[in-house]
N, C-alpha and C positions, 0 to 999 in steps of 0.2 A: 505493499499500500504507500501511495505516495506520501512523503513527510514535507510539510509546509514550515519554510521557516519564518518566525514571528517574532515581533517586539511585543512589549508589555500590551495588554489590553483589558478593559473593564466588562466584567460579566456583572449582571443584575439580574437578580430573581425576587420576584413578590410572592409572598406567602400569605394567604388570607386566613385569618383566625377567627372563629365565632365563640362567644362566651355566652352560654345561656344564662337566664336571669338568675335559674338555681343552681346552687353548687352540685347538687346531686345531679343535675343535668349536665353538668360539664366532666364530672368524673365518668360519668354514665356513655356519653357517647365519644369521648375524645379514646376510646378504648382502642388499640392498634386492630383489634379483631374485629373492626367493623366491618360488614361485608360490601357496604357501597359507599364511596367516600368520594366527594365532588371537591377537590382542591379548588377548582376554578371560581365557585361560588363561596368557599369556607369550609372549615372543619372546626368544631362539629356543625352538623348542617342546622338550619335555622327553623327550629319547632317551638313556635311562639316567638316568644320576646328574646332576642338574640342582639348583642353589642357586636358589632363587627369591626375588626382591624385588618389594617395590611401593614406589613412590614416588608420593606424593598432592602435587600442586603447587595450592596456591591464589594466585590473582592478586584484587585488588580494583579496582574503577573504574566507570566510567559506560560500559554498553554503548553501541556504535553505534546513534545512532539510526533509522537505516535498515535495517540487517541483524539489529539485536538482538543483534550478537555482541560481547563482550568480547574475545577473542581466540579464534581456530577451534582446537577441539580437538585437530585432526591435526597443527597447528602446535606446539602442547604437546608431543603422541607424538613429534614429528619432534625437538624440543629435547632434550628428555630422552632419548632413544635415541641422540642424536648425542654429545651431551657426558657424561650421567652414566651410560650403559650402560659405555663403555669405562672410566670413572673407578671403578665398582663392580668391574669386572674385575680392574683393575690391584690394588684392595684385595683383591679376594678372592685373588689369585696371590701378592702380595708376601709376601717373607721377612719384612719390616719390620713390627713391628704398629703400628696406627693405633687409637687408642680411636673407638669408632662415634660419641661426640660430636664429636670432631675431623672425623669422617669426614662426616657430615652437614653441618658446618659449610663445609667444603670444596665439596659438592654445591651448598650454598645460594650460595657466593661464584660458583662457575663459571656455574651458571644465570643468576644476577642479571646477570652481566657480558653475555650471550649473548640475554638475555631483551630483547623490542621495549622501547625506552626509554618509549613511551607506555602501556603496559601495568604497571603496577606489580606486581611479585612481592611475595607477601606471606608465606607460609609454605612451607616443606616438611616433609611426615612421610615418613620412610622407615623401612619395616617390612622387616627381614632374617627375621622369622620372624611366625607367626601371633598371637604374644602379647606381643611386644617392638617398641617404637617409637621413634625419635628424631625430634625435632622442631626445627626451625631454622626462626627468624623474622627476617625485616628489621630488628626493633625489640630482636632480643637479640643482642647483638654480641660478649657474652663467655661465653656459656652457650648449651647446648642443654638441651631436655627430654628426659628419657629413662624410657619408662613400660615397666613389667614387671607383668603379669597373673598372679594365683596363684589357690588356691580352697582352701575350707575347708567341712566340713561341721558342722553344729550345730543342736542343739533351743534353742527359746526360747518363752515365753508373753509375750503382750502383757496387761500387767494394772497397772493403777494400785491401790495399795491404799486410798488415799484416797479412792477413787470407790466406789460401792455395786455389788453384782452385776450389777444391771440396766444402770447406767451403763457398765461395764465391757464389756458385752455388745453392749448400742446401739454403743459407740464401736470394739470390736476385731472383734466378731462371732465368726467360728469361730477367730480366731488367739487369743482368749481361753480357750480350752480347758484346763480345769486341768490335763491331762497335757502340754500343750505340744505340738509339731509341730516339723517338721525344715527346713531349707533348703540346698542345696549353694551356699554363698556364693561369688561371684567377688569378687575385688579387685584394683584396678587401682593401684599406687602411681606416682605421678610425680615425678620429682626432677630438680632444676635442676643439671646438671653443667657446669663451667665448662672452657672451652675454651682451646686456645691450648698455647703451649710453658711448661712448668714448671708447668701447673694440675695441681691432684690429680686423678686419674682415677679415680671410681667406677666399677667393676666391676659387671657383672651378678650376679656370683659372691658379691661384697661384698653387693649389696643383696638377693641372696636369702637370705644369713646371716642378715641383720638381720630381713628379713620372717618368716622362719622362726622364730627366735627371739623376737621380741617379738609375733608375731601367730598364727602357725598352731600353733606348739607349746600356746600361751595357749588358743585357742579350739577347735581341731578335735576334733572327735568330743565334745565337751562339751554340757551343757545351760547355756546362758547366764545363765539366771536363778540356777542353784543350784550351778553348779560355779566361776564365773566372779566375785570381787569386784568387778571393774569395774561390773557388773550386778546387784549386790546391792541396790542402792537406785535404780537408773537403768533404766528401762522398754528393752528392748534393741530397738527400732525400729531399721530400716535406716539412720534418719539419725543416731542414737545411735550405731550399730556404726562408721559411716565417722567420726565425730568422734573415738570413742576410738581408732580404728586409727591415725589420723593424730597423736593425741597420744603414743602409744605409740611411734611411729616417729620422730617429729619430732627429738628430740635426738640420739638414735643414728646417724641419716643426717647431722646436722651435725659429729658427732665423727668420721665417716669422711670429711669433707671436702666433703660437698655440701650441698644443702639441700631438703628437702621442698617439693613445689610443692602437690599436692593428691592426695587418696585419693579413689577411688571403689568404692564397694561395691554390689554386685547382689546382690537376695535372692530375685529371679526372672530370668528373660530380659526381662520388661517391667518391672521396677521397680528402680531405683538412685536412690542418693545420692551427692553431692560435695561434701566439706570439704576445705577451704574451697570455698565456692561458685564454680561455672565455668558459664558459659553453655554451649549446645551449640555454638555457635559457636567457643569456645576450645579 
């Protein structure tokens, strides 16, 4: 069989975990002897009320020259289910509160201790819901990244007054229509949250209040060019919207005891901008 010489590669595997509302349900359904297991939807299965979690594991290294494997995905699944599923259940049922940034740090530390030494574990992304996630990286020893998504609806017109009408039309096409047009924008705010005993804990509730006050109340159901001073002289492209949102949020998040990492704004499902720049691998 042909062997392919390869540089380092990043392998990511998402494991879905269901935590039933009752402890007895978790113990019963997580048995490895379960005859029908749907890892795509989550294990254990959703019988009634279930808390769903996604854990994405990233490891970086050079694949085996013969098999092409960095690590078998079944091995990742088994490690996550053996070590992180019980931990998530303990967080779920504990009467002692834990900040999710500390929770994902515990998850990373435990998985790293049990991961094969020859396979460098790079990142864990934990999603306790579809629009919130927490990231732990081996390179981040004192903080985690908390990201939450929001939405707002707004109208805008892409137009540069220093250009002629023909130049504006050629540059912006139908987005230059004099009456403007609307988008349902989606914004993801990523925050560096310090971890460990005594670290200030920025909660999602505090983040939501800041984003609501500084972005949503300002831009939602507005015509950006007409109603918002931020775009009175600035063309409201998705690139500029991402930068403006970042600048509006940065000081407020710092004052709340965290640090803004980056902001991503989606103009459509296919078009987004991130400020400061992050690659798809980050």
